[in-house]
C-alpha positions as CSV (number, residue, x, y, z in Angstrom):
1,M,21.7,-10.2,-15.5
2,T,19.1,-11.4,-13.0
3,A,15.4,-11.5,-13.6
4,E,13.1,-8.9,-11.9
5,I,10.8,-10.5,-9.4
6,P,7.0,-9.6,-10.3
7,F,5.9,-9.6,-6.7
8,V,7.3,-8.5,-3.2
9,T,5.9,-9.2,0.3
10,G,3.9,-6.7,2.1
11,R,3.6,-6.8,5.9
12,V,1.0,-5.1,8.1
13,E,2.3,-4.0,11.8
14,P,2.1,-4.5,14.6
15,D,0.5,-7.8,14.0
16,G,3.0,-9.0,11.4
17,Q,0.2,-10.5,8.9
18,T,1.9,-10.8,5.5
19,F,0.7,-10.9,1.9
20,D,2.1,-11.1,-1.7
21,A,1.7,-8.2,-3.6
22,W,2.4,-8.0,-7.2
23,K,4.1,-5.1,-8.6
24,N,1.3,-4.4,-11.3
25,Q,-1.7,-4.6,-8.5
26,T,-2.4,-2.3,-6.0
27,L,-1.6,-2.8,-2.6
28,L,-5.4,-2.6,-1.4
29,D,-6.3,-5.5,-4.1
30,A,-3.1,-7.6,-2.9
31,M,-4.0,-7.5,0.9
32,E,-7.9,-8.4,0.0
33,Q,-6.4,-11.4,-2.0
34,G,-4.3,-12.3,1.0
35,G,-7.3,-12.1,3.3
36,L,-6.4,-8.9,5.3
37,Q,-8.9,-6.3,6.0
38,W,-8.4,-2.6,5.4
39,P,-11.0,0.1,5.1
40,S,-11.6,1.1,1.6
41,S,-14.7,3.1,-0.5
42,C,-13.8,4.5,-3.6
43,R,-10.8,2.6,-5.0
44,S,-9.8,5.9,-7.2
45,G,-7.3,7.7,-4.7
46,S,-10.1,10.5,-4.0
47,C,-12.2,9.5,-1.0
48,R,-9.2,8.6,1.4
49,T,-10.8,5.9,3.2
50,C,-7.9,3.7,3.0
51,L,-5.3,6.2,3.9
52,G,-2.4,4.4,5.6
53,T,1.2,4.6,6.6
54,L,4.0,3.0,5.1
55,I,6.7,2.3,7.7
56,K,9.1,0.6,5.3
57,G,9.6,0.3,1.6
58,E,8.4,2.1,-1.7
59,V,5.5,2.7,-3.6
60,R,4.6,4.1,-6.9
61,Y,1.4,5.4,-8.6
62,E,0.4,5.7,-12.2
63,M,-1.9,8.7,-11.3
64,E,-0.1,12.1,-11.1
65,W,-2.3,13.2,-8.0
66,P,-3.1,10.6,-5.8
67,G,-4.9,12.8,-3.2
68,L,-1.9,13.3,-0.9
69,S,-0.5,16.6,-0.2
70,P,3.6,17.0,-0.2
71,E,3.4,16.9,3.5
72,E,1.7,13.6,3.8
73,K,3.9,11.8,1.5
74,A,6.7,13.3,3.4
75,E,5.0,11.9,6.5
76,G,4.8,8.3,5.0
77,C,1.0,8.6,4.0
78,V,0.1,6.1,1.4
79,L,-3.5,5.2,-0.7
80,P,-3.4,1.5,-0.8
81,C,-6.0,1.4,-3.2
82,V,-4.1,3.2,-6.1
83,A,-0.5,2.6,-4.7
84,Y,1.5,0.2,-6.5
85,P,4.6,-1.5,-4.5
86,V,8.0,-1.5,-5.8
87,T,9.9,-3.0,-3.1
88,D,9.1,-5.1,0.0
89,V,6.6,-2.6,2.2
90,T,5.4,-2.5,5.6
91,L,2.4,-0.7,6.5
92,K,0.8,0.4,9.8
93,D,-2.5,-1.4,10.7
94,P,-5.1,1.4,10.7
95,F,-7.3,-0.6,12.9
96,A,-4.1,-0.9,15.7
97,D,-4.3,1.8,18.8
């Protein structure tokens, strides 16, 4: 039996910046603690300021309605302020383009 690892690695592309993401901590908190900048405002999943795109990995939400439509979820949209990592994750930098 293997012990579950309490953290995963987060990555922001295209720059490749990385951060440690604890599974019991939101992605936004983990990114900020890792020194990365990400837009945010309400921190409750309702304002959508932090809306991002999950390129790779899986997240979970502790709230039933995290402010995303089923279509947005299908397209890979996430709200890092209320999203918790399940696996290693890669997000698209909202400032890139």
